[in-house]
C-alpha positions in Angstrom: 23.1 -6.0 10.2 21.4 -7.7 13.0 19.5 -4.4 14.0 18.4 -3.8 10.5 16.6 -7.3 10.2 16.6 -9.1 13.5 16.2 -6.5 16.4 13.1 -6.0 18.0 12.9 -2.5 16.3 13.7 -3.7 12.7 13.4 -1.7 9.5 10.3 -3.3 8.5 8.7 -3.0 11.9 9.5 1.0 12.0 7.8 1.2 8.5 4.7 -0.6 9.8 4.4 2.0 12.5 5.1 4.8 10.5 2.2 4.0 8.2 0.0 3.2 11.1 0.8 6.5 12.9 -0.1 8.5 9.3 -3.4 6.5 9.4 -3.8 7.6 13.0 -3.2 11.2 12.2 -5.5 10.9 9.7 -8.6 9.6 11.4 -7.7 12.2 14.3 -8.1 14.8 11.7 -11.6 13.4 10.7 -12.5 12.7 14.2 -11.7 16.7 15.3 -13.6 17.9 12.2 -16.8 15.8 13.0 -16.7 17.0 16.5 -16.5 20.5 15.6 -19.4 19.9 13.2 -21.6 18.4 15.8 -20.5 21.0 18.5 -22.0 23.8 15.9 -25.1 21.8 15.1 -25.6 21.4 18.9 -25.0 24.8 19.4 -27.6 25.8 16.8 -30.3 23.1 17.9 -30.0 24.8 21.5 -30.5 28.4 20.4 -31.8 28.8 16.9 -35.3 27.9 16.4 -35.0 28.1 12.7 -32.5 25.2 12.9 -34.8 22.9 15.4 -37.8 23.5 13.1 -35.8 22.1 9.9 -34.3 19.2 11.9 -37.7 18.2 13.1 -38.6 18.4 9.3 -36.0 16.4 7.9 -35.2 14.0 10.5 -38.8 13.2 11.9 -40.9 14.2 8.9 -43.0 16.6 10.8 -45.1 19.1 8.9 -47.1 22.1 9.9 -51.4 21.9 10.0 -51.7 23.7 6.5 -48.9 21.5 4.3 -48.5 18.3 2.6 -45.4 16.2 2.7 -44.4 14.3 0.2 -41.7 11.8 0.6 -39.5 10.4 -2.4 -37.2 7.3 -2.3 -35.0 6.6 -5.0 -35.4 3.2 -6.6 -33.7 0.3 -5.9 -31.4 -1.4 -8.4 -32.6 -5.1 -9.1 
């Protein structure tokens, strides 16, 4: 009984640690996925000219000389 309730590693502390471990494993998977996506994106930017152009057009709203650029923003809720 003593170890179940009053010990430093009691039952409730173990439950908290298990839930924390589960959350940490999930966040680890999320960050590993993000790292893989960012590495692929970085690799594309280094070696793929069309990816560089696409990134510049989307991120910095760049355009070619013979093009018109229209920016559509969603309406804000009042």
